[in-house]
C-alpha positions in Angstrom: 10.3 -16.1 -4.5 8.5 -13.8 -1.7 10.4 -12.5 1.1 9.3 -12.9 4.9 7.7 -10.4 5.6 6.0 -9.9 1.9 4.7 -13.5 1.9 3.8 -13.0 6.1 1.8 -9.8 5.3 -0.2 -11.2 2.2 -1.4 -14.3 4.8 -2.1 -11.9 7.5 -4.2 -9.7 4.7 -5.6 -12.4 2.7 -7.0 -13.6 6.0 -8.6 -10.9 7.5 -11.0 -10.2 4.0 -11.4 -13.9 4.3 -12.8 -13.8 7.6 -14.8 -10.5 7.0 -16.6 -12.2 4.3 -17.6 -14.4 7.5 -17.8 -11.3 9.8 -19.7 -8.5 7.9 -19.1 -5.8 10.8 -15.0 -6.2 10.3 -15.0 -4.6 7.4 -16.5 -1.5 8.6 -14.8 -1.5 12.1 -11.4 -1.2 9.4 -12.2 0.2 7.1 -11.3 4.5 6.8 -14.1 6.7 8.1 -13.0 9.8 8.8 -15.9 10.6 11.2 -14.8 7.6 12.8 -11.4 8.7 13.2 -12.4 12.5 14.2 -13.7 10.8 17.1 -11.1 8.9 17.8 -10.2 5.5 16.1 -7.2 6.2 14.7 -6.1 2.5 14.6 -8.3 3.1 10.9 -5.1 4.8 9.5 -4.1 0.8 9.8 -7.0 -1.5 9.7 -8.0 -0.4 6.4 -4.9 -2.4 4.7 -7.0 -5.6 5.7 -10.2 -5.2 4.0 -10.6 -4.7 1.2 -13.8 -3.8 -1.5 -14.2 -7.6 -3.5 -12.0 -11.1 -4.5 -10.4 -8.8 -7.6 -9.2 -6.3 -5.6 -7.3 -8.5 -3.0 -6.6 -9.9 -5.7 -4.7 -7.1 -7.5 -3.3 -5.4 -4.8 -1.7 -9.2 -3.5 -0.4 -9.6 -6.6 1.0 -5.9 -6.5 2.5 -6.6 -3.3 4.4 -10.0 -4.3 5.9 -8.5 -7.6 6.7 -5.6 -5.9 7.1 -6.2 -2.5 9.4 -9.2 -3.4 11.6 -7.1 -5.0 11.8 -3.9 -2.8 12.1 -6.4 0.2 15.5 -8.0 -0.6 17.5 -4.4 -1.7 15.9 -2.9 1.0 15.9 -6.2 3.7 12.9 -6.7 6.7 13.6 -3.7 8.5 14.1 -1.1 6.0 11.3 -2.8 4.3 9.2 -2.8 7.2 9.5 1.2 7.5 9.0 1.8 4.5 5.4 0.1 4.6 4.5 1.4 7.5 5.0 5.0 6.3 3.7 4.7 3.3 0.3 3.1 4.0 0.1 5.3 7.0 1.2 8.5 4.0 -1.7 7.0 2.5 -4.1 6.6 5.0 -3.6 10.5 6.5 -3.8 11.2 2.6 -7.5 9.9 2.2 -8.3 11.1 5.4 -7.9 15.0 5.7 -8.6 14.9 1.9 -12.5 13.1 1.7 -15.6 14.4 3.0 -15.9 12.5 6.4 -18.3 10.7 5.2 -16.5 8.5 2.9 -15.8 4.4 3.7 -12.0 2.9 2.4 -10.9 -0.2 2.4 -7.4 -1.6 1.2 -3.9 -1.5 0.9 -3.5 0.3 -1.7 -2.0 3.2 -0.8 1.0 0.7 1.1 1.4 -0.8 -2.2 1.7 3.1 -3.9 4.6 3.7 -1.0 7.2 0.6 -2.7 5.7 2.2 -6.3 7.5 5.4 -4.7 10.3 3.3 -3.4 10.7 1.3 -6.8 10.5 4.9 -8.0 13.9 5.6 -5.8 15.7 2.1 -6.5 14.6 1.0 -9.1 18.1 1.5 -11.3 19.7 -0.3 -8.8 17.6 -2.5 -9.4 17.7 -2.9 -13.0 14.6 -1.8 -14.1 14.0 0.8 -16.4 12.9 4.4 -15.1 10.3 4.4 -18.4 9.5 1.5 -17.5 8.1 2.3 -13.7 7.2 5.7 -14.8 4.2 4.2 -17.2 3.1 1.5 -14.5 3.2 4.6 -12.4 1.2 6.5 -14.3 -1.4 3.8 -15.5 -1.6 3.1 -11.5 -2.1 6.8 -11.2 -5.1 7.2 -14.4 -6.7 3.9 -13.0 -9.0 6.0 -9.9 -9.5 8.5 -12.9 -11.5 5.1 -15.5 -13.0 3.6 -12.7 -15.3 4.8 -9.9 -15.1 4.7 -6.4 -11.1 4.2 -5.7 -9.7 6.7 -3.3 -6.9 7.9 -5.9 -6.3 10.5 -2.6 -4.5 7.5 -0.7 -2.9 5.5 -3.7 -1.2 9.5 -4.3 -0.7 10.1 0.1 0.9 6.4 0.0 3.2 7.2 -3.0 4.9 10.1 -1.8 5.2 9.0 1.6 7.0 5.7 -0.3 9.2 7.8 -2.4 10.2 10.5 0.8 11.4 7.6 3.1 13.0 5.4 0.3 15.2 7.8 -1.0 16.6 8.3 3.5 17.1 4.9 4.1 20.4 3.2 2.0 19.6 -0.4 1.0 20.8 -3.2 2.3 23.2 -4.3 0.3 23.3 -4.4 -3.6 20.9 -7.4 -5.0 24.2 -8.4 -7.3 26.9 -9.0 -4.6 
């Protein structure tokens, strides 16, 4: 069963995606667009997670958020989970902003979700996850952008690193087995 913040995020992100289907300028206004950020639109570092490039993009991201987010939220607690999500989102967005050409347009919550992969890599053993399986999951997801063009691997890598670093600094709220 999804935890509170995970469930609310899925509803918020899905709702924004649905709204963007009727309000077509919302997709562009929320997208990560380095040229616009250079003009002071820093909010795009956060709003990028609210818009997606289609139904499949949304569904895959929300399934990943549901499966990994629920586990990470229950392990760290809602407040620390929110910190992990925020740091992952910002680090993924900053990596995309800094390392992509100014005219690149990026959408999606993948950077934030890759931060959850990073947190899972840090907390995986305590959660009962097999480190080899976690590593394989991360490797497969890192490889996907090289097989499918148009995916912002820089945001993924930035989110992964940010999520792992912040998860290593935070102590879990409790053991899952207590």
